[in-house]
Every structure is written in structure tokens, then in C-alpha cells.
MDTraj code that builds the backbone (N, CA, C; nanometers):
import mdtraj as md
import numpy as np

residues = "MET THR SER VAL VAL ASN ASP GLY GLU ARG GLN PRO PHE THR GLY CYS ASN PHE ARG VAL GLU ILE ASP GLU GLY ASN GLY ARG ARG PHE GLU VAL GLY CYS SER GLU VAL VAL PHE PRO THR LEU GLY ALA VAL HIS ASP PRO TRP LEU PRO SER ALA ALA GLU PRO LEU LEU LEU ARG ARG ALA ALA THR ALA GLY GLU GLU PHE HIS ALA TRP TRP ALA LYS ALA ARG SER GLY ARG ALA PRO GLN ARG ARG THR VAL THR ILE SER LEU ILE GLY ASP ASP ARG ALA SER THR LEU MET ARG TRP ARG PHE ARG ASP VAL ARG PRO VAL SER LEU HIS TYR SER PRO LEU ASN ALA MET GLY ASN ALA LEU LEU ILE GLU SER ILE GLU LEU ALA PHE GLU GLY VAL GLU ILE GLY".split()
xyz = np.array([
    [-7.6938, 8.7148, 26.9685],
    [-7.5721, 8.7134, 26.9148],
    [-7.5749, 8.7915, 26.8090],
    [-7.4429, 8.8501, 26.8014],
    [-7.4136, 8.9371, 26.6594],
    [-7.2991, 8.8906, 26.5799],
    [-7.3006, 8.9211, 26.4608],
    [-7.1442, 8.8904, 26.3970],
    [-7.0578, 8.9984, 26.4394],
    [-6.9514, 8.9526, 26.4044],
    [-6.8238, 9.0224, 26.4374],
    [-6.8205, 9.1581, 26.3363],
    [-6.7963, 9.2797, 26.3724],
    [-6.8150, 9.3841, 26.3085],
    [-6.6825, 9.4402, 26.2956],
    [-6.6270, 9.4923, 26.1523],
    [-6.5088, 9.5233, 26.1171],
    [-6.5235, 9.6618, 26.0275],
    [-6.4801, 9.7574, 26.0847],
    [-6.5018, 9.9001, 26.0141],
    [-6.6783, 9.9203, 25.9452],
    [-6.7533, 9.8720, 26.0533],
    [-6.8953, 9.8987, 26.0288],
    [-6.9679, 9.7891, 25.9112],
    [-6.8888, 9.7073, 25.8879],
    [-6.9544, 9.5986, 25.7947],
    [-6.9498, 9.4846, 25.8724],
    [-7.0533, 9.3836, 25.8240],
    [-7.0486, 9.2600, 25.8847],
    [-6.9956, 9.1741, 25.8059],
    [-6.8747, 9.1000, 25.8761],
    [-6.8140, 8.9886, 25.8039],
    [-6.9049, 8.8496, 25.8180],
    [-6.8830, 8.7744, 25.7059],
    [-6.9653, 8.6465, 25.7042],
    [-6.8641, 8.5526, 25.7921],
    [-6.9538, 8.4743, 25.8428],
    [-6.8884, 8.3670, 25.9439],
    [-6.8409, 8.2461, 25.8541],
    [-6.7459, 8.1872, 25.9027],
    [-6.7077, 8.0520, 25.8473],
    [-6.7731, 7.9482, 25.9181],
    [-6.7749, 7.8369, 25.8796],
    [-6.8475, 7.7001, 25.9107],
    [-6.7554, 7.6256, 25.9661],
    [-6.6293, 7.6269, 26.0151],
    [-6.5157, 7.5347, 26.0330],
    [-6.4874, 7.5175, 26.1861],
    [-6.5251, 7.6184, 26.2892],
    [-6.5266, 7.6103, 26.4281],
    [-6.6297, 7.6044, 26.4859],
    [-6.6982, 7.4748, 26.5414],
    [-6.8103, 7.4699, 26.6031],
    [-6.7752, 7.3276, 26.7013],
    [-6.8909, 7.3647, 26.7779],
    [-6.9035, 7.2347, 26.9049],
    [-7.0127, 7.1827, 26.9023],
    [-7.0337, 7.0454, 26.9193],
    [-7.1577, 6.9579, 26.9457],
    [-7.1666, 6.9064, 27.0771],
    [-7.2705, 6.9504, 27.1491],
    [-7.2971, 6.9219, 27.2801],
    [-7.4260, 6.8248, 27.3008],
    [-7.4314, 6.7254, 27.3591],
    [-7.5584, 6.6580, 27.3858],
    [-7.5635, 6.6561, 27.5325],
    [-7.6982, 6.6826, 27.5610],
    [-7.7459, 6.6904, 27.7125],
    [-7.8507, 6.5738, 27.7341],
    [-7.8032, 6.4929, 27.7967],
    [-7.8943, 6.3602, 27.8229],
    [-8.0256, 6.4097, 27.9060],
    [-8.0265, 6.5307, 27.9812],
    [-8.1309, 6.5457, 28.0421],
    [-8.1458, 6.5016, 28.1911],
    [-8.0312, 6.4193, 28.2437],
    [-8.0302, 6.3740, 28.3525],
    [-7.8889, 6.4257, 28.4288],
    [-7.8499, 6.5495, 28.4061],
    [-7.7427, 6.6285, 28.4594],
    [-7.6408, 6.6012, 28.3766],
    [-7.6254, 6.4985, 28.2800],
    [-7.4812, 6.4607, 28.2137],
    [-7.4904, 6.5342, 28.0889],
    [-7.3821, 6.6022, 28.0414],
    [-7.3830, 6.6778, 27.9418],
    [-7.2513, 6.6464, 27.8532],
    [-7.2126, 6.6166, 27.7548],
    [-7.1001, 6.5802, 27.6756],
    [-7.0850, 6.6418, 27.5402],
    [-6.9707, 6.6725, 27.5357],
    [-6.9101, 6.7316, 27.3961],
    [-6.8815, 6.6181, 27.3003],
    [-6.9480, 6.6116, 27.1688],
    [-6.9094, 6.5027, 27.0493],
    [-6.8196, 6.5678, 26.9882],
    [-6.7146, 6.5176, 26.9386],
    [-6.6296, 6.5870, 26.8371],
    [-6.6818, 6.5384, 26.6934],
    [-6.7249, 6.6285, 26.6368],
    [-6.7772, 6.5904, 26.4883],
    [-6.7134, 6.6960, 26.3916],
    [-6.6922, 6.6151, 26.2711],
    [-6.6110, 6.6829, 26.1602],
    [-6.7383, 6.7508, 26.0725],
    [-6.8497, 6.7245, 26.0800],
    [-6.9445, 6.7795, 25.9912],
    [-7.0964, 6.7775, 26.0668],
    [-7.1631, 6.8974, 26.0572],
    [-7.3077, 6.8967, 26.0842],
    [-7.3911, 6.9356, 25.9627],
    [-7.5020, 6.8581, 25.9202],
    [-7.5973, 6.8922, 25.8239],
    [-7.7265, 6.9390, 25.8846],
    [-7.7583, 7.0507, 25.8536],
    [-7.8954, 7.1060, 25.9022],
    [-7.9793, 7.0794, 25.8135],
    [-8.0829, 7.0429, 25.8824],
    [-8.2066, 7.0166, 25.7897],
    [-8.2825, 7.1512, 25.7565],
    [-8.3575, 7.1416, 25.6552],
    [-8.4244, 7.2600, 25.6207],
    [-8.5350, 7.2748, 25.7272],
    [-8.5514, 7.4100, 25.7986],
    [-8.6249, 7.4301, 25.8948],
    [-8.7603, 7.5347, 25.8334],
    [-8.8562, 7.4771, 25.8205],
    [-9.0006, 7.5439, 25.7770],
    [-9.0238, 7.6463, 25.8528],
    [-9.0929, 7.7401, 25.8103],
    [-9.1475, 7.8407, 25.8892],
    [-9.2972, 7.8418, 25.9241],
    [-9.3680, 7.7547, 25.8647],
    [-9.5119, 7.7444, 25.8846],
    [-9.5153, 7.5976, 25.9392],
    [-9.5745, 7.5896, 26.0306],
    [-9.6447, 7.4509, 26.1062],
    [-9.7634, 7.4030, 26.0077],
    [-9.7487, 7.3056, 25.9630],
    [-9.8481, 7.2520, 25.8778],
    [-9.8821, 7.1081, 25.9828],
    [-10.0131, 7.0995, 26.0142],
    [-10.0475, 6.9666, 26.1021],
    [-10.0323, 6.8497, 26.0026],
    [-10.0555, 6.8393, 25.8934],
    [-10.0324, 6.7668, 25.7811],
    [-9.9142, 6.7141, 25.7511],
    [-9.8152, 6.7679, 25.7972],
    [-9.6843, 6.7343, 25.7601],
    [-9.5854, 6.7146, 25.8739],
    [-9.5158, 6.5964, 25.8815],
    [-9.4262, 6.5537, 25.9882],
    [-9.3626, 6.6774, 26.0486],
    [-9.3227, 6.7042, 26.1911],
    [-9.2634, 6.8310, 26.2507],
    [-9.1186, 6.8081, 26.2022],
    [-9.0769, 6.7281, 26.1562],
    [-8.9305, 6.7383, 26.1243],
    [-8.8890, 6.6309, 25.9977],
    [-8.9375, 6.6708, 25.9168],
    [-8.9278, 6.5694, 25.7735],
    [-8.7820, 6.5437, 25.7717],
    [-8.6997, 6.6430, 25.7786],
    [-8.5667, 6.6162, 25.7426],
    [-8.4911, 6.5897, 25.8963],
    [-8.3978, 6.4945, 25.8864],
    [-8.3126, 6.4819, 26.0250],
    [-8.2161, 6.5745, 26.0246],
    [-8.1750, 6.5841, 26.1437],
    [-8.0278, 6.6884, 26.1722],
    [-7.9204, 6.5440, 26.1722],
    [-7.8154, 6.5985, 26.0798],
    [-7.7202, 6.4971, 26.0590],
    [-7.5833, 6.5049, 26.1213],
    [-7.5234, 6.4500, 26.2136],
    [-7.3962, 6.4592, 26.2797],
    [-7.3081, 6.3542, 26.1883],
    [-7.1871, 6.4023, 26.1707],
    [-7.0771, 6.2875, 26.1033],
    [-6.9524, 6.3165, 26.1896],
    [-6.8737, 6.2283, 26.2204],
    [-6.7302, 6.2089, 26.2734],
    [-6.6514, 6.0968, 26.2323],
    [-6.5298, 6.1276, 26.2557],
    [-6.4374, 5.9849, 26.2413],
    [-6.4699, 5.8994, 26.3243],
    [-6.5027, 5.7558, 26.2986],
    [-6.5403, 5.6636, 26.3883],
    [-6.4051, 5.6287, 26.4968],
    [-6.4319, 5.6321, 26.6104],
    [-6.3298, 5.5852, 26.6938],
    [-6.4057, 5.4774, 26.8033],
    [-6.3123, 5.4597, 26.8892],
    [-6.3718, 5.3653, 27.0134],
    [-6.4966, 5.4295, 27.0930],
    [-6.5147, 5.5695, 27.0568],
    [-6.6365, 5.6115, 27.1356],
    [-6.7401, 5.5675, 27.0737],
    [-6.8400, 5.5020, 27.1873],
    [-6.9662, 5.4609, 27.1430],
    [-7.0887, 5.5304, 27.1675],
    [-7.0806, 5.6562, 27.2053],
    [-7.1822, 5.7465, 27.2207],
    [-7.2868, 5.7474, 27.0952],
    [-7.2744, 5.7435, 26.9867],
    [-7.3688, 5.7269, 26.8771],
    [-7.4223, 5.5980, 26.8563],
    [-7.3257, 5.4801, 26.8737],
    [-7.3816, 5.3542, 26.8582],
    [-7.4919, 5.3200, 26.9925],
    [-7.4326, 5.3530, 27.1078],
    [-7.4943, 5.3208, 27.2009],
    [-7.6564, 5.3776, 27.2108],
    [-7.6429, 5.5038, 27.1670],
    [-7.7825, 5.5815, 27.1598],
    [-7.8781, 5.5265, 27.0696],
    [-7.8275, 5.4821, 26.9385],
    [-7.8993, 5.4090, 26.8192],
    [-7.9329, 5.2772, 26.8999],
    [-7.8541, 5.2106, 26.9682],
    [-7.8894, 5.0518, 26.9814],
    [-8.0087, 5.0615, 27.0655],
    [-8.0046, 5.1549, 27.1775],
    [-8.0903, 5.1600, 27.2908],
    [-8.2587, 5.2015, 27.2061],
    [-8.2366, 5.2694, 27.1129],
    [-8.3643, 5.3317, 27.0387],
    [-8.4094, 5.1875, 26.9510],
    [-8.3128, 5.1373, 26.8904],
    [-8.3660, 5.0272, 26.8061],
    [-8.4187, 4.9086, 26.8882],
    [-8.3602, 4.8818, 27.0103],
    [-8.4038, 4.7724, 27.0856],
    [-8.5532, 4.7943, 27.1402],
    [-8.6007, 4.9247, 27.1275],
    [-8.7040, 4.9402, 27.2163],
    [-8.6880, 5.0123, 27.3505],
    [-8.5552, 5.0263, 27.3819],
    [-8.5229, 5.0696, 27.5063],
    [-8.5012, 5.2197, 27.4917],
    [-8.5578, 5.2875, 27.4328],
    [-8.5265, 5.4318, 27.3809],
    [-8.5086, 5.5095, 27.5134],
    [-8.3800, 5.5894, 27.5144],
    [-8.3672, 5.6411, 27.6326],
    [-8.4286, 5.8003, 27.6454],
    [-8.4385, 5.8516, 27.7398],
    [-8.4787, 5.9938, 27.7323],
    [-8.4419, 6.0708, 27.6261],
    [-8.5437, 6.1634, 27.5534],
    [-8.4975, 6.2393, 27.4651],
    [-8.4135, 6.3453, 27.4869],
    [-8.3216, 6.3502, 27.3950],
    [-8.2084, 6.4617, 27.4605],
    [-8.2065, 6.5836, 27.3788],
    [-8.1343, 6.6881, 27.4173],
    [-8.1042, 6.8064, 27.3565],
    [-7.9774, 6.8327, 27.2983],
    [-7.9522, 6.8542, 27.1867],
    [-7.8208, 6.8776, 27.1233],
    [-7.8296, 7.0259, 27.0636],
    [-7.7097, 7.0802, 27.1083],
    [-7.6845, 7.2050, 27.0998],
    [-7.5304, 7.2261, 27.0080],
    [-7.5419, 7.2922, 26.9133],
    [-7.4359, 7.3301, 26.7943],
    [-7.4120, 7.4777, 26.8300],
    [-7.2743, 7.4905, 26.8561],
    [-7.2673, 7.6494, 26.8785],
    [-7.1388, 7.6505, 26.7575],
    [-7.1683, 7.7651, 26.7040],
    [-7.0716, 7.8352, 26.5800],
    [-6.9583, 7.8971, 26.6713],
    [-6.8119, 7.8599, 26.6722],
    [-6.7459, 7.9127, 26.7612],
    [-6.6664, 8.0223, 26.6842],
    [-6.6154, 8.1571, 26.7351],
    [-6.5425, 8.2454, 26.6579],
    [-6.3986, 8.2287, 26.6759],
    [-6.3289, 8.2977, 26.5753],
    [-6.1712, 8.2764, 26.5446],
    [-6.0794, 8.2746, 26.6743],
    [-6.1625, 8.3351, 26.7745],
    [-6.0952, 8.3409, 26.9153],
    [-6.0853, 8.2267, 26.9968],
    [-6.1769, 8.1196, 26.9536],
    [-6.1964, 7.9959, 27.0000],
    [-6.2688, 8.0086, 27.1424],
    [-6.3144, 8.1283, 27.1736],
    [-6.3783, 8.1455, 27.2853],
    [-6.5324, 8.2025, 27.2744],
    [-6.5730, 8.2998, 27.1824],
    [-6.6761, 8.3612, 27.1648],
    [-6.7794, 8.2512, 27.0878],
    [-6.9012, 8.2610, 27.1174],
    [-7.0035, 8.1668, 27.0337],
    [-7.0762, 8.2806, 26.9409],
    [-7.0826, 8.2740, 26.8106],
    [-7.1368, 8.3422, 26.7191],
    [-7.2840, 8.3183, 26.6982],
    [-7.3008, 8.1898, 26.7085],
    [-7.4465, 8.1277, 26.6733],
    [-7.4541, 8.0241, 26.7525],
    [-7.6014, 8.0044, 26.7772],
    [-7.6139, 7.8497, 26.8666],
    [-7.7457, 7.8066, 26.8179],
    [-7.7804, 7.6877, 26.7788],
    [-7.8866, 7.5948, 26.7699],
    [-7.9068, 7.4954, 26.8787],
    [-8.0341, 7.4995, 26.9265],
    [-8.0491, 7.4054, 27.0317],
    [-8.1777, 7.3467, 27.0054],
    [-8.1520, 7.2007, 26.9597],
    [-8.2538, 7.0952, 26.8885],
    [-8.3020, 7.0237, 27.0234],
    [-8.4214, 7.0195, 27.0193],
    [-8.5064, 6.9497, 27.1472],
    [-8.5794, 6.8418, 27.1126],
    [-8.5922, 6.7662, 27.2166],
    [-8.6402, 6.6084, 27.1858],
    [-8.6069, 6.5328, 27.0850],
    [-8.4816, 6.5153, 27.1117],
    [-8.3913, 6.4754, 26.9989],
    [-8.3940, 6.3173, 27.0321],
    [-8.3951, 6.2531, 26.8916],
    [-8.3795, 6.1043, 26.9056],
    [-8.3310, 6.0329, 26.7700],
    [-8.2420, 5.9265, 26.8023],
    [-8.1850, 5.8676, 26.6626],
    [-8.2917, 5.8022, 26.5772],
    [-8.2687, 5.8322, 26.4346],
    [-8.3305, 5.7460, 26.3636],
    [-8.2695, 5.6444, 26.2907],
    [-8.1369, 5.6838, 26.2201],
    [-8.0506, 5.5474, 26.1862],
    [-7.8985, 5.6031, 26.2248],
    [-7.8363, 5.4997, 26.1778],
    [-7.6783, 5.4931, 26.2106],
    [-7.6147, 5.4588, 26.0867],
    [-7.5334, 5.5224, 26.0309],
    [-7.4484, 5.4995, 25.9063],
    [-7.3030, 5.4842, 25.9119],
    [-7.1938, 5.4088, 25.8522],
    [-7.0699, 5.4064, 25.8318],
    [-7.0447, 5.4248, 25.6884],
    [-6.9422, 5.4822, 25.6532],
    [-6.8898, 5.5032, 25.5307],
    [-6.8536, 5.3704, 25.4717],
    [-6.8198, 5.3391, 25.3549],
    [-6.7904, 5.2192, 25.3015],
    [-6.6383, 5.1788, 25.3351],
    [-6.5999, 5.0377, 25.3717],
    [-6.4821, 4.9864, 25.3935],
    [-6.3708, 4.9745, 25.2521],
    [-6.2597, 5.0465, 25.2452],
    [-6.2090, 5.0270, 25.0912],
    [-6.0629, 4.9752, 25.1353],
    [-6.0236, 4.8663, 25.1208],
    [-5.8922, 4.8306, 25.1304],
    [-5.7819, 4.8863, 25.0412],
    [-5.8206, 4.9069, 24.9491],
    [-5.7459, 4.9933, 24.8452],
    [-5.7241, 5.1494, 24.8682],
    [-5.7726, 5.1934, 24.9663],
    [-5.7637, 5.3432, 25.0016],
    [-5.7212, 5.3753, 25.1576],
    [-5.7001, 5.5007, 25.2149],
    [-5.6720, 5.5277, 25.3177],
    [-5.7572, 5.6044, 25.3550],
    [-5.8715, 5.6341, 25.3455],
    [-5.9721, 5.7195, 25.3950],
    [-6.0196, 5.7072, 25.5347],
    [-6.0393, 5.8071, 25.6112],
    [-6.1051, 5.7572, 25.7624],
    [-6.2517, 5.7211, 25.7347],
    [-6.2972, 5.6078, 25.8377],
    [-6.3990, 5.5650, 25.8464],
    [-6.4684, 5.6828, 25.9098],
    [-6.6205, 5.6941, 25.8578],
    [-6.7096, 5.8070, 25.9034],
    [-6.8285, 5.7519, 25.9434],
    [-6.8611, 5.7870, 26.0853],
    [-6.9668, 5.7386, 26.1346],
    [-7.0641, 5.8414, 26.1390],
    [-7.2046, 5.8243, 26.1005],
    [-7.3222, 5.9199, 26.0909],
    [-7.4366, 5.8893, 26.1540],
    [-7.5035, 5.9800, 26.2349],
    [-7.6014, 5.9391, 26.3104],
    [-7.7272, 6.0593, 26.2596],
    [-7.8429, 5.9885, 26.2133],
    [-7.9554, 6.1039, 26.1784],
    [-8.0340, 6.1043, 26.2933],
    [-8.0789, 6.2196, 26.3375],
    [-8.1539, 6.2457, 26.4498],
    [-8.2834, 6.3224, 26.4008],
    [-8.4090, 6.2694, 26.4627],
    [-8.5046, 6.3346, 26.4494],
    [-8.5415, 6.4407, 26.5805],
    [-8.6177, 6.5517, 26.5552],
    [-8.6180, 6.6286, 26.6792],
    [-8.7554, 6.6876, 26.6648],
    [-8.7981, 6.7594, 26.7750],
    [-8.9464, 6.8115, 26.7691],
    [-8.9415, 6.9810, 26.7501],
    [-8.8227, 7.0326, 26.7975],
    [-8.8173, 7.1778, 26.7677],
    [-8.6696, 7.2401, 26.7892],
    [-8.6441, 7.3561, 26.7406],
    [-8.5086, 7.4057, 26.7371],
    [-8.5247, 7.5738, 26.7633],
    [-8.4281, 7.5894, 26.8563],
    [-8.4175, 7.7406, 26.8826],
    [-8.2761, 7.7823, 26.8473],
    [-8.2825, 7.9059, 26.7393],
    [-8.1473, 7.9661, 26.7078],
    [-8.1292, 8.0997, 26.7805],
    [-8.0110, 8.1176, 26.8214],
    [-7.9853, 8.2239, 26.8749],
    [-7.8220, 8.2653, 26.8515],
])
top = md.Topology()
chain = top.add_chain()
for i, resn in enumerate(residues, 1):
    res = top.add_residue(resn, chain, resSeq=i)
    for name in ("N", "CA", "C"):
        top.add_atom(name, md.element.get_by_symbol(name[0]), res)
traj = md.Trajectory(xyz[None], top)
């Protein structure tokens, strides 16, 4: 995939239009509305003495009645870990149709689930975050 070209110059991408999809590996694939994706540092050299994914992939969203994150985490926590999943993050162009970049994280599993603080004196959104470990990533 290439960047959008304007008068022969490459224009930088903005990171505000993206889609997060989770493939459960059983034919079920669904989109998860996230407000933020925090990518881990991706090392260039594999060192057998270091963990394959020392930093997790972090997905954040406003908490809703949707239980996708909690259910996935709860199964892993109770020892009934579901099949490892594939998480695909697509950077979307301004036209809302084209894909500018794509990251595909393989063999993903939940590490932790976190909620932002509750504050009776404020009116901020409750943010739900899930940290995900993974075995590999393809960037295209």
C-alpha cells in the first residue's frame, strides 16, 4: 500500500481514521469501535532470550454494554482461553473507503483489562482498555 501522492510529494498520514477488526478463527469476524490503538515497539531482530512480544498491543474504547473485551478476558482468566485470534488494524483514507496501511497481529490473547477511574465530580467517559499479547505482526 502506498501513501496518497499530491504533486509528486508524499503526504503524511493522519491517525484519526482507523478500523479494528477481530477474527475469532471460526468464521466470525467483527469490528470493534476503538478510540485509540497504542502499538508496541516492534523489534527488528529476534532474540531467543527475550519474549516475542514484550510490549502488548493496547486497544482503548469508551465503555458500553458491549462485552467483547470483558468476555474474551474473562475466558482467558478462568483458564478457558478461547482460540487465539487475529486483530487487524486498518488506517483508513480521508475518503473513508481506501486502506492506507494495515497491521495484522497473529495469535492474539488477552493479558489484562483496565477501566479508567470513576469520578463523581466529573463527566468524562469511562474508558475500557485491553492489553493483548501476540506472536507476530504483518504490516502492509
